[in-house]
C-alpha positions, 0 to 999 in steps of 0.5 A: 483464486485469491482469498480475501478476509472481510473484517466488519461488525456489520453483517450486512456490510460483509454480506455485500462485500462478499457477494460482489467479490465472489462475482468477481472471481474471488474467495471470501471469508468474514470476520465480526471483529478484529480478533477473529479476523487475526485469528482467521489470518493466522490459520489459513492463507489470505491474500488481501484483508479489507477491514473496518475501523470501528469494530468490537473486541479489537478495532480496525486500528489494532488489527492493522497494526498486528497484520502489518507487524506479521506481514509488511507485504500483506495488502490492506484496505481500510473500508470505513465510514470514518472520513476525517483526514487525521484518521486517513493519516493515522491508517496509512501510518499504521500501514493500510495501503488503501482507504475507502469510505462508506457508503461506497460503490462496489465496482470501485471497491472491486477495482481497488482490490484488483489494483492492490493485488496486482501491485503486491504481485509487482512488489514481490520481484526484485526487478520493477518496471516503470514505464520506460525505466527499469530498476534492478534491486539485485544489481542496483542499476537503473535502465532506460532502454539500453542506457544505464543510470547510477543513483546514490544508494538512498536515492535508488532505495527511496525510488524502489520503495515508492515503485514497489506499490505504484499509487500507494501513499507513504508518509515521511515517517514510513519512508524514513523507517523503511529506507534509512532505518528505524534508528535514523535520528536526522531530520525527516525532511531529508525525504523532501530533499531526496524526492526533489532530486529524483524528480529532477533526475527523471523529469524529462526521461521517464514515464512516471512521476512522484506526487505529493499528497497534501497532508499525507506524503508521497506516491509514485504514479505510472504514466499511461 
């Protein structure tokens, strides 16, 4: 049973979220501020964290940053009343995987939690399936059926990073850091060039697409 940590200074929100998650088959543990949440995370296994932005002692910004530093793959869902675009952008830059504003529909929250946990399990393997395309990071092969494709290394790494978490929005800065490395000093618009090449290569032969999220970055969506 997955364990979900709910960090929010509003006791009613914690109670509501925990109630619906428990009905959905999840174990929950809650924290009233970021410092308490971080302490809980370091003392017991947690599969996903739902966190508010405005909390005492340690706010959601700092908590998100600390959790992402501790575990780059931990699913994080920001649940907050803050809805300004710059706040969403900053949250994604700090490493949140999803962003939901209050007031919220508990059914939507449940759906997002399940989707994040599913993506996390997909992201833990070295072989990713994107509809009719298979990416193998152990051999760096791209397959469509029995047909093999060869990609330049950076294009493969960029596609693999996007494919690890379908639906996840990545900023240019995040993709540069995770694909080119933190010491890269070139133009971050190189991301746009590589995205354009990937779209051209796979436009007519694949069941996925790379979408531009205006003001944020890019995400990969698998077509059903």
